[in-house]
C-alpha positions as CSV (number, residue, x, y, z in Angstrom):
1,M,-120.5,91.8,-92.4
2,A,-120.0,88.1,-93.3
3,Q,-120.8,85.5,-90.7
4,I,-119.8,81.9,-90.0
5,S,-122.5,79.5,-91.1
6,L,-123.2,77.1,-88.3
7,S,-123.5,73.4,-88.7
8,R,-122.9,70.2,-86.6
9,R,-119.3,70.3,-87.8
10,L,-118.9,73.4,-85.6
11,R,-119.8,72.0,-82.2
12,R,-121.3,73.8,-79.2
13,T,-120.1,73.0,-75.7
14,P,-121.8,71.9,-72.5
15,F,-121.4,75.5,-71.3
16,S,-122.7,77.3,-74.5
17,A,-126.0,78.3,-72.8
18,G,-124.1,80.0,-70.0
19,V,-121.7,81.7,-72.4
20,E,-124.6,83.1,-74.4
21,A,-126.5,84.3,-71.3
22,A,-123.4,86.1,-70.2
23,G,-123.4,88.2,-73.3
24,V,-120.5,86.8,-75.4
25,K,-119.6,89.2,-78.2
26,G,-117.1,87.1,-80.2
27,Y,-116.0,83.6,-80.9
28,T,-113.1,81.8,-82.7
29,V,-113.1,78.2,-84.0
30,Y,-110.8,75.9,-82.0
31,N,-110.7,72.1,-82.5
32,H,-114.0,72.4,-84.4
33,M,-115.7,74.0,-81.4
34,L,-116.7,77.5,-80.4
35,L,-114.2,79.3,-78.2
36,P,-115.3,82.7,-76.8
37,T,-112.9,85.6,-77.4
38,V,-114.6,88.6,-75.8
39,F,-117.4,89.4,-73.4
40,R,-117.4,93.1,-72.4
41,S,-114.3,94.2,-74.3
42,V,-110.8,92.7,-74.6
43,Q,-109.6,95.6,-72.4
44,E,-112.3,95.3,-69.7
45,D,-112.0,91.5,-69.7
46,Y,-108.2,91.9,-69.2
47,H,-108.5,94.2,-66.2
48,H,-111.2,92.0,-64.6
49,L,-109.1,88.9,-65.1
50,K,-106.2,90.5,-63.2
51,E,-108.5,91.8,-60.4
52,A,-111.2,89.2,-59.7
53,V,-112.2,85.8,-61.0
54,Q,-113.6,84.5,-64.3
55,I,-115.2,81.3,-65.6
56,W,-113.9,80.2,-69.0
57,D,-115.6,77.8,-71.4
58,V,-112.5,76.0,-72.7
59,A,-114.3,72.8,-73.7
60,C,-112.4,73.1,-77.0
61,E,-109.3,71.8,-75.2
62,R,-110.3,68.3,-76.3
63,Q,-108.8,65.3,-74.6
64,V,-107.0,62.5,-76.4
65,E,-107.2,59.5,-74.1
66,L,-104.6,56.8,-74.1
67,R,-105.7,53.7,-72.2
68,G,-104.1,50.3,-72.0
69,P,-100.8,48.5,-71.2
70,D,-98.8,50.5,-73.7
71,A,-100.3,53.9,-72.9
72,G,-97.1,55.1,-71.2
73,R,-94.9,53.9,-74.0
74,L,-97.1,55.7,-76.6
75,M,-97.1,58.9,-74.6
76,Q,-93.3,58.9,-74.5
77,M,-93.2,58.3,-78.3
78,L,-95.1,61.5,-78.8
79,T,-92.9,63.9,-76.9
80,P,-89.2,64.7,-76.3
81,R,-89.9,65.4,-72.7
82,D,-88.7,62.6,-70.4
83,L,-91.8,61.3,-68.7
84,R,-90.2,58.5,-66.6
85,G,-90.4,60.4,-63.4
86,M,-94.0,61.5,-63.9
87,L,-96.5,60.2,-61.3
88,P,-100.2,59.8,-61.4
89,G,-101.7,63.0,-60.2
90,Q,-99.2,65.2,-62.1
91,C,-99.7,67.3,-65.2
92,Y,-96.8,68.1,-67.6
93,Y,-96.5,70.6,-70.4
94,V,-95.3,68.5,-73.3
95,P,-94.3,69.5,-76.8
96,I,-95.6,67.0,-79.3
97,V,-93.4,66.6,-82.4
98,D,-93.4,64.7,-85.7
99,E,-90.5,62.7,-87.1
100,T,-88.7,65.8,-88.2
101,G,-88.9,67.5,-84.8
102,G,-91.7,69.9,-86.0
103,M,-94.3,70.9,-83.4
104,L,-97.6,69.2,-83.8
105,N,-99.2,70.5,-80.6
106,D,-98.2,71.9,-77.2
107,P,-100.7,70.2,-74.8
108,V,-100.8,69.4,-71.1
109,A,-100.4,65.7,-70.4
110,V,-102.5,64.5,-67.5
111,K,-101.4,61.1,-66.0
112,L,-104.5,59.6,-64.4
113,A,-102.9,56.1,-63.9
114,E,-99.9,54.1,-65.2
115,D,-102.2,52.8,-68.0
116,R,-104.4,55.9,-68.6
117,W,-103.5,59.4,-69.8
118,W,-105.3,62.4,-71.1
119,I,-103.6,64.8,-73.6
120,S,-105.3,68.1,-73.3
121,I,-104.7,69.5,-76.7
122,A,-104.3,72.9,-78.4
123,D,-105.9,73.5,-81.8
124,S,-104.9,70.7,-84.1
125,D,-106.3,67.3,-85.1
126,L,-103.7,65.5,-82.9
127,L,-106.0,62.5,-82.4
128,Y,-105.3,61.2,-85.9
129,W,-101.5,61.4,-85.4
130,V,-101.7,59.5,-82.1
131,K,-104.0,56.8,-83.6
132,G,-101.5,56.4,-86.5
133,I,-98.5,56.0,-84.2
134,A,-100.4,53.5,-82.1
135,Y,-101.6,51.4,-85.1
136,G,-98.3,51.7,-86.9
137,Y,-96.3,50.3,-84.0
138,R,-99.0,47.7,-83.1
139,L,-99.3,49.1,-79.5
140,D,-101.7,47.6,-77.0
141,V,-103.6,50.8,-76.3
142,L,-107.0,52.4,-77.0
143,V,-106.8,56.0,-78.4
144,D,-110.1,57.9,-78.3
145,E,-111.6,61.3,-77.5
146,P,-113.6,61.0,-74.3
147,D,-116.6,63.1,-73.4
148,I,-114.5,65.5,-71.2
149,S,-115.0,69.3,-71.4
150,P,-112.6,71.5,-69.4
151,L,-114.0,74.5,-67.6
152,A,-111.4,77.0,-66.3
153,V,-111.6,79.2,-63.2
154,Q,-108.9,81.9,-63.5
155,G,-107.9,85.0,-61.6
156,P,-106.6,86.0,-58.1
157,K,-109.9,85.1,-56.4
158,S,-110.1,81.6,-58.0
159,D,-109.0,79.8,-54.8
160,E,-111.9,81.3,-52.8
161,L,-114.5,80.5,-55.5
162,M,-113.3,77.0,-56.0
163,A,-113.3,76.3,-52.2
164,R,-116.9,77.4,-52.0
165,V,-118.0,74.8,-54.6
166,F,-115.5,71.9,-54.0
167,G,-114.4,72.4,-50.4
168,D,-111.3,73.9,-48.8
169,S,-109.1,70.9,-49.7
170,V,-109.0,72.2,-53.3
171,R,-106.7,74.9,-52.1
172,D,-104.1,72.2,-51.4
173,V,-103.8,71.2,-55.0
174,R,-100.3,72.2,-56.1
175,F,-99.4,73.8,-59.5
176,F,-99.6,71.4,-62.3
177,R,-101.1,68.7,-60.0
178,F,-104.6,67.5,-59.9
179,G,-107.0,65.8,-57.5
180,W,-110.4,64.2,-57.7
181,F,-113.3,66.3,-56.3
182,Q,-117.0,65.6,-56.2
183,F,-119.7,67.7,-57.7
184,Q,-123.3,66.5,-57.4
185,G,-122.1,62.9,-56.9
186,R,-119.8,62.9,-59.8
187,D,-116.0,62.6,-59.4
188,L,-114.2,65.3,-61.5
189,V,-110.5,65.9,-62.1
190,V,-109.5,69.4,-60.9
191,A,-106.0,70.7,-61.8
192,R,-104.2,73.8,-60.8
193,S,-103.5,75.0,-64.3
194,G,-104.8,77.3,-67.0
195,Y,-104.0,79.5,-69.9
196,S,-103.2,82.6,-67.9
197,K,-100.6,83.8,-65.4
198,Q,-103.2,85.0,-63.0
199,G,-103.6,81.6,-61.2
200,G,-106.5,79.3,-61.2
201,F,-107.9,75.8,-62.0
202,E,-109.1,73.7,-64.8
203,I,-112.1,71.4,-64.1
204,Y,-112.3,68.4,-66.4
205,V,-116.1,68.0,-66.6
206,D,-117.2,64.5,-67.3
207,G,-120.4,64.4,-69.4
208,E,-122.4,67.1,-71.0
209,E,-125.2,67.0,-68.4
210,T,-122.8,68.2,-65.7
211,G,-121.9,71.4,-67.6
212,M,-124.6,73.9,-66.9
213,P,-125.2,72.8,-63.2
214,L,-121.5,73.4,-62.5
215,W,-121.4,76.7,-64.4
216,N,-124.4,77.9,-62.5
217,A,-123.0,76.8,-59.1
218,L,-119.8,78.7,-59.7
219,M,-121.6,81.8,-60.9
220,E,-123.9,81.7,-57.8
221,A,-121.1,81.1,-55.4
222,G,-119.0,83.9,-56.8
223,K,-121.5,86.8,-56.9
224,D,-119.7,88.7,-54.1
225,L,-116.3,88.0,-55.7
226,D,-117.4,89.8,-58.8
227,V,-117.3,86.6,-60.9
228,H,-117.8,87.0,-64.6
229,A,-117.7,84.8,-67.7
230,G,-114.4,85.2,-69.4
231,C,-112.1,83.6,-71.9
232,P,-108.4,83.5,-72.8
233,N,-107.3,87.1,-73.1
234,L,-105.2,88.3,-76.0
235,I,-103.5,91.0,-74.0
236,E,-102.7,88.9,-70.9
237,R,-101.4,85.9,-72.9
238,I,-99.0,88.1,-74.9
239,E,-97.7,89.9,-71.8
240,S,-97.2,86.5,-70.3
241,G,-95.5,84.9,-73.3
242,L,-98.2,82.1,-73.6
243,L,-97.8,80.8,-77.1
244,S,-100.7,80.0,-79.3
245,Y,-100.3,76.9,-81.5
246,G,-101.3,77.8,-85.1
247,N,-100.5,81.4,-84.5
248,D,-97.0,81.7,-83.0
249,M,-95.8,78.2,-84.0
250,T,-96.6,75.4,-86.4
251,D,-95.1,72.1,-87.5
252,D,-92.5,74.2,-89.4
253,N,-91.0,75.1,-86.0
254,T,-89.1,72.9,-83.5
255,P,-89.5,73.2,-79.7
256,H,-86.1,74.9,-79.5
257,E,-87.2,77.6,-81.9
258,C,-90.3,78.2,-79.7
259,G,-88.2,78.6,-76.6
260,L,-89.4,75.2,-75.3
261,G,-86.0,73.5,-75.3
262,R,-86.2,73.1,-71.5
263,F,-89.0,70.7,-72.1
264,C,-86.9,68.5,-74.4
265,N,-84.8,65.8,-72.7
266,T,-83.7,64.4,-76.0
267,H,-80.8,62.4,-74.6
268,T,-83.0,60.5,-72.2
269,A,-86.5,60.6,-73.8
270,I,-85.9,57.2,-75.5
271,G,-88.6,56.3,-78.0
272,C,-89.7,59.8,-79.1
273,V,-90.3,59.6,-82.9
274,G,-88.6,62.9,-83.4
275,R,-85.7,62.3,-81.2
276,D,-82.9,61.9,-83.8
277,A,-84.0,65.2,-85.5
278,L,-84.1,67.1,-82.3
279,L,-80.7,65.7,-81.2
280,R,-79.3,67.4,-84.3
281,V,-81.1,70.6,-83.5
282,A,-79.9,70.6,-79.9
283,K,-76.3,70.1,-81.0
284,E,-76.4,72.9,-83.6
285,G,-78.8,75.2,-81.9
286,P,-81.7,77.1,-83.5
287,V,-81.1,79.9,-86.0
288,R,-84.3,81.6,-85.1
289,Q,-86.4,81.8,-81.9
290,I,-89.5,83.3,-80.3
291,R,-88.9,86.7,-78.7
292,P,-91.0,89.3,-77.0
293,I,-91.1,92.5,-79.0
294,E,-92.2,96.0,-78.1
295,I,-93.7,97.9,-81.0
296,H,-93.5,101.7,-80.4
297,G,-96.2,104.2,-81.2
298,D,-100.0,104.1,-81.0
299,A,-102.0,101.0,-80.7
300,V,-101.7,98.5,-83.5
301,P,-104.6,96.6,-85.0
302,P,-105.2,92.9,-84.4
303,C,-102.4,90.7,-86.0
304,D,-104.3,88.4,-88.4
305,R,-101.3,87.6,-90.5
306,F,-97.5,87.7,-90.1
307,W,-95.9,91.1,-90.0
308,P,-92.4,91.2,-91.3
309,V,-89.6,92.3,-89.0
310,M,-86.9,94.2,-90.8
311,A,-83.3,95.3,-90.2
312,G,-82.8,97.9,-93.0
313,D,-84.0,96.2,-96.2
314,R,-83.4,92.6,-94.9
315,Q,-86.2,90.6,-93.2
316,V,-85.0,89.1,-89.9
317,G,-88.2,87.8,-88.5
318,R,-91.9,88.0,-88.3
319,V,-94.5,89.1,-85.7
320,S,-97.3,86.6,-85.1
321,S,-99.3,88.1,-82.2
322,A,-99.6,91.8,-81.1
323,T,-101.8,94.1,-79.1
324,W,-101.9,97.2,-77.0
325,S,-101.1,96.7,-73.3
326,P,-103.0,99.1,-71.0
327,D,-100.8,98.2,-68.0
328,Y,-97.5,98.7,-69.9
329,N,-98.7,101.5,-72.1
330,T,-97.2,100.1,-75.2
331,N,-97.7,97.5,-77.9
332,V,-96.6,94.0,-76.9
333,A,-95.9,91.3,-79.4
334,I,-94.6,87.8,-80.0
335,G,-92.2,87.3,-82.9
336,M,-89.9,84.7,-84.4
337,I,-86.5,86.4,-84.8
338,R,-83.3,85.3,-86.4
339,M,-80.3,84.8,-84.1
340,T,-78.5,87.8,-85.7
341,H,-81.1,90.1,-84.2
342,W,-82.6,88.3,-81.2
343,D,-80.4,89.9,-78.5
344,A,-82.2,92.0,-75.9
345,G,-82.3,95.7,-76.9
346,T,-81.9,95.1,-80.6
347,E,-83.7,97.8,-82.6
348,V,-85.8,96.6,-85.6
349,D,-88.7,97.8,-87.7
350,V,-92.1,96.0,-88.0
351,I,-94.2,96.4,-91.1
352,T,-97.8,96.7,-89.7
353,P,-101.0,97.4,-91.6
354,Q,-100.6,101.0,-90.4
355,G,-97.1,101.3,-91.9
356,V,-93.5,100.8,-90.6
357,R,-93.1,101.0,-86.8
358,A,-89.9,101.1,-84.8
359,A,-89.6,98.1,-82.4
360,T,-87.3,96.7,-79.7
361,V,-86.5,93.0,-79.1
362,Y,-86.6,91.8,-75.5
363,E,-85.3,88.6,-73.8
364,T,-88.1,88.0,-71.3
365,F,-91.8,88.7,-71.4
366,W,-93.6,91.3,-69.3
367,N,-95.5,89.1,-66.9
């Protein structure tokens, strides 16, 4: 079987030694870094995530830092979400769009101060777009990638584990808020967030030398909590409707097509470079949109390309992510569906590698 040839272009992380010691079985490439995809099995990792607590190496969620007098202005230029009410200590999920309203990324913005922001990005080279906007508009702002590597703690026992390492006050951090907490004399940003619906935190680890001491401290403190190394889980994310940039959406899609219209305040987000295009989209409405889809029958294989969604002999959409759900005993999927067939309960067919499968469109995701 062919393997990926390693080089310095494919970067390890501050936690790679811990990931390897934990028996990682698979990786993907994300922002030019290694992102674990499975440890025991996707199914075992899935059940454990819902029952206990996991430590995830998500250092691939690179930060684009904006620092300087025009940092806030630049941040607003990047997104149609109105950021005027955002305070230091808050995190916002923010669609990032280009001049046509197409999605460039769907990161979390972390407001450290009025003149300092982190954009915790999904898988795309957003740094260059942000640098281009800053330079083109002659903004007084420094744009860079700092040496910050997120480590996630996810699962129903995450509060207890985090309290053992950072103190009980970490329990008071509210959803999509962050605080500063000390580890071995270093102040770290700790946010209540993460790429699962099971609850947890993301620790923004400052400096590579802090990585393995923190990993080991969490592993040691969580032994009786059945802590394991984990990673974003395909089954759980599809059940929860957590979209994957580059898989479920690209710059060919607007936020409204991705079901993210609630994060677009296009009438008040003055300065967003894609505002005019999105105003037209908001007025006319999308003609296609992300929907959950149940694919009937036996377990489908991994979805490594688009699967056509058909109504008779006419294509009405495509499936971008799909997997078997043990908890719901069916195949769960994410698809982009035309408005003629996106109503809940609509019956369609999906052309999978195993042949044509009957499927049903839903309105809300499973979790």
